[in-house]
C-alpha positions in Angstrom: 0.0 0.0 0.0 1.8 3.1 -1.3 -0.6 5.3 0.7 1.5 4.4 3.8 4.9 5.1 2.3 6.3 7.9 0.1 8.4 7.5 -3.0 12.0 8.3 -2.2 14.8 8.4 -4.8 18.2 8.5 -3.1 21.2 10.1 -4.7 24.4 8.2 -5.3 25.9 10.4 -2.6 23.2 9.3 -0.1 23.6 5.6 -0.9 27.4 5.9 -0.6 27.0 7.7 2.8 24.9 4.8 4.1 27.6 2.3 2.9 30.4 4.3 4.4 28.8 5.2 7.7 26.1 2.6 8.4 23.2 4.9 9.0 20.9 7.3 7.1 18.0 9.5 7.9 15.1 8.9 5.6 13.0 12.0 5.4 9.2 11.6 5.0 9.5 7.9 4.5 6.1 7.3 6.0 2.8 9.0 5.5 0.6 10.4 8.3 -1.7 7.4 7.9 1.2 5.0 8.5 2.4 6.9 11.6 -1.1 7.1 13.1 -1.5 3.4 12.5 1.7 2.5 14.2 1.0 4.8 17.2 -2.4 3.0 17.6 -0.7 -0.4 17.3 1.7 0.4 20.2 -0.9 2.1 22.4 -3.3 -0.9 22.1 -0.7 -3.6 22.5 -0.7 -5.8 25.6 2.9 -6.7 24.8 4.1 -3.3 25.9 5.7 -3.8 29.3 8.8 -3.2 31.4 12.0 -4.4 29.5 13.6 -7.8 30.5 16.1 -7.8 33.4 19.2 -8.2 31.2 18.5 -4.9 29.5 20.4 -2.1 31.2 18.7 1.3 30.9 15.8 3.5 31.8 12.7 3.0 29.6 9.1 2.9 30.5 7.8 0.2 28.2 8.9 -2.0 25.3 7.1 -4.8 23.4 8.3 -7.6 21.1 6.7 -9.0 18.1 4.2 -6.2 17.8 3.0 -6.7 14.2 -0.4 -6.4 12.5 -1.7 -5.5 9.1 -0.3 -2.0 9.3 3.2 -3.3 9.7 2.9 -5.8 6.8 1.4 -3.2 4.6 4.3 -0.8 5.2 7.1 -3.3 4.5 5.3 -4.9 1.6 4.7 -1.6 -0.2 6.5 -1.0 -3.5 7.9 2.4 -2.3 9.3 0.8 0.9 10.9 -2.1 -0.9 12.4 0.3 -3.4 14.1 2.3 -0.6 15.7 -0.8 0.9 16.8 -2.0 -2.6 18.5 1.3 -3.2 20.5 1.0 0.0 21.4 -2.7 -0.3 22.6 -2.7 -3.9 19.3 -4.3 -4.9 19.7 -7.3 -2.6 16.8 -6.2 -0.5 16.0 -6.9 3.1 13.4 -9.1 4.8 11.3 -8.1 7.8 11.7 -10.3 10.9 10.3 -8.4 13.9 8.4 -5.3 15.0 9.1 -3.7 18.5 7.5 -0.8 20.3 9.3 1.5 22.7 8.0 4.2 25.1 10.3 6.6 26.9 8.9 8.8 29.7 10.1 12.3 30.6 13.4 12.3 32.5 14.2 8.8 31.5 17.7 8.2 29.9 16.8 5.2 27.8 19.5 2.8 26.8 23.3 3.4 27.1 25.6 3.1 24.1 25.0 -0.4 22.5 25.0 -2.3 19.3 22.6 -4.9 17.9 24.3 -8.1 18.9 21.3 -9.3 20.9 18.9 -8.2 18.2 20.7 -10.1 15.4 22.6 -12.9 17.1 20.7 -15.3 14.9 22.6 -13.9 11.9 26.1 -15.0 10.9 28.5 -12.4 12.4 29.7 -11.0 9.0 26.3 -10.9 7.4 24.2 -7.7 7.3 21.1 -6.8 9.2 19.3 -3.5 9.8 17.2 -1.6 12.3 14.6 1.0 11.1 13.8 3.4 14.0 10.5 5.3 13.5 9.8 8.0 16.0 6.1 8.4 16.5 6.5 11.8 18.1 8.6 14.8 16.8 12.2 14.9 17.9 13.6 18.3 18.6 17.2 18.3 19.9 17.0 21.9 21.4 13.7 21.3 23.1 12.8 17.9 24.6 15.1 15.7 22.5 14.3 12.1 23.3 15.9 10.9 20.1 19.0 8.8 19.4 22.7 9.4 19.2 24.7 7.3 16.7 28.3 7.0 15.5 29.6 6.2 12.0 31.0 2.7 11.8 33.9 4.3 9.9 34.8 6.1 13.2 34.1 3.2 15.6 32.5 0.0 14.5 31.0 -2.7 16.8 31.9 -5.4 14.2 34.6 -7.0 16.4 32.0 -7.8 19.1 30.0 -10.0 16.7 33.2 -11.8 15.6 34.6 -12.4 19.1 31.3 -13.6 20.6 30.9 -16.0 17.7 34.3 -17.5 18.4 34.0 -17.4 22.1 30.8 -19.5 22.3 32.5 -22.3 20.3 35.4 -22.8 22.7 35.4 -26.1 24.5 36.2 -24.5 27.9 33.7 -21.6 27.6 31.6 -22.9 30.5 34.6 -22.7 32.8 35.8 -19.4 31.5 32.4 -17.8 31.8 32.6 -18.3 35.6 35.8 -16.3 36.0 35.9 -12.6 37.2 37.6 -11.7 33.9 34.5 -12.8 32.0 32.0 -11.4 34.5 33.6 -8.0 34.2 33.3 -8.0 30.4 30.1 -6.4 29.1 29.7 -7.3 25.4 26.4 -5.5 25.1 27.3 -2.0 26.1 30.2 0.4 25.6 33.1 0.5 28.0 34.1 3.8 29.6 36.9 4.2 27.0 34.5 3.4 24.1 31.9 5.8 25.6 34.4 8.6 25.6 35.1 8.0 21.9 31.5 7.6 21.0 30.4 10.7 23.0 32.9 12.8 21.1 31.8 11.5 17.7 28.1 11.2 18.0 25.6 12.4 15.4 22.1 13.5 16.4 19.2 14.7 14.2 15.8 16.3 14.5 13.0 14.1 13.2 9.6 15.1 12.0 6.7 12.6 12.2 7.1 10.4 9.2 10.9 10.5 9.2 12.9 7.3 10.0 16.5 6.3 10.7 18.0 3.2 9.2 21.0 1.7 11.1 23.3 -1.2 10.2 23.9 -3.8 13.0 27.5 -2.7 13.5 26.5 0.9 14.4 26.8 2.1 18.0 23.8 4.0 19.2 22.1 5.2 22.4 18.9 6.8 23.6 18.8 10.5 24.5 16.9 11.6 27.6 13.4 13.0 27.1 13.4 16.4 28.9 10.4 17.8 30.7 8.0 19.5 28.3 4.8 19.2 26.2 5.3 15.5 25.5 4.8 13.3 28.6 6.5 10.4 26.7 8.0 9.6 23.4 6.9 6.5 21.4 8.9 4.8 18.7 8.4 1.7 16.5 11.3 -0.4 15.4 11.3 -2.7 12.4 14.1 -5.2 12.2 15.3 -6.6 8.8 17.9 -9.1 7.7 19.7 -8.6 4.4 18.3 -11.0 1.8 21.7 -12.8 1.7 22.0 -13.1 5.5 22.5 -16.6 6.8 21.1 -18.2 10.0 23.4 -19.0 12.9 22.1 -21.4 15.5 25.5 -21.5 17.1 25.6 -17.8 17.6 22.1 -17.3 19.0 22.2 -20.2 21.5 25.8 -19.3 22.5 25.0 -15.6 23.0 22.0 -16.4 25.2 24.1 -18.8 27.3 26.6 -16.0 28.0 23.7 -14.1 29.5 22.5 -17.0 31.5 19.1 -16.5 30.0 16.2 -18.8 30.7 14.3 -21.0 28.2 11.5 -18.5 28.4 13.8 -15.8 27.1 14.7 -18.0 24.1 11.2 -19.0 23.4 10.3 -15.3 23.0 13.2 -14.6 20.6 12.4 -14.5 16.9 15.8 -16.0 16.1 15.3 -19.0 18.3 11.9 -19.6 16.7 13.5 -19.5 13.3 15.9 -22.2 14.4 13.0 -24.7 14.6 13.3 -25.1 10.9 16.6 -23.5 9.9 20.1 -25.0 9.9 23.4 -23.1 10.2 24.1 -21.4 7.0 20.5 -21.3 5.6 19.5 -18.1 3.9 17.0 -16.6 6.4 14.9 -14.7 3.8 14.3 -17.8 1.8 12.5 -19.4 4.7 10.5 -16.6 6.2 7.4 -17.5 4.3 7.3 -20.9 6.1 8.0 -19.2 9.4 5.1 -16.8 9.0 2.7 -19.7 8.5 3.6 -21.2 11.9 
């Protein structure tokens, strides 16, 4: 349904910018009808609740697997697919999950992080993307409540995906994970040294309703506090995509969750774990999503 998405033609410079830096602001990607539909979707969802314990940060509510007809109509539209094709050298990207977020005034949100938990079902070197859609206007000089992000050319999180993938395959990982050295290592969030670099190289933008931000999985990003003001809270909807050439990694997802000492319940609610019920290591994820959606 093109009534939900606008036609956008990106310049060669814009496409190169996304390739070089890993992020791009997409102005007026969505129509008012689309944003209103997503706002209603989040507001009416029973899935919106306090985040899991292993998330570190201040956020009022978040909800996984929030997806209805409005979501499918957006990512299935010709205009939307065309934008993703332009940014992926015509490979395209396949939708895997929709997530809602709500940040209350004076909450800080999430510290500097990358998307290793979001995409641990993907082979470390393969690409995946997060589309962040603010459902309220973001004005840096007023209430803010947006995101900060850093070019992966300046500081990439790629090595975290590589080292975790290797770490979980070591025979003595269970013993090593009990040591103080491991317990003091946080592979989800930036260290003080990384934070210093990220804070000094961050990019922040204003967003009008209908704008969106596309991030590659190696891009460091963080929430910005919502200051007191007219908005009591800021809602956002996130759409996660895997590159149409991205391969599934059961080793990575099960190993990553084992490092977090997560329960079976955590795994059962993860989209990547559910995909593993019919995917093998190395399978192209997008080729099998049609079967997954039928389950």
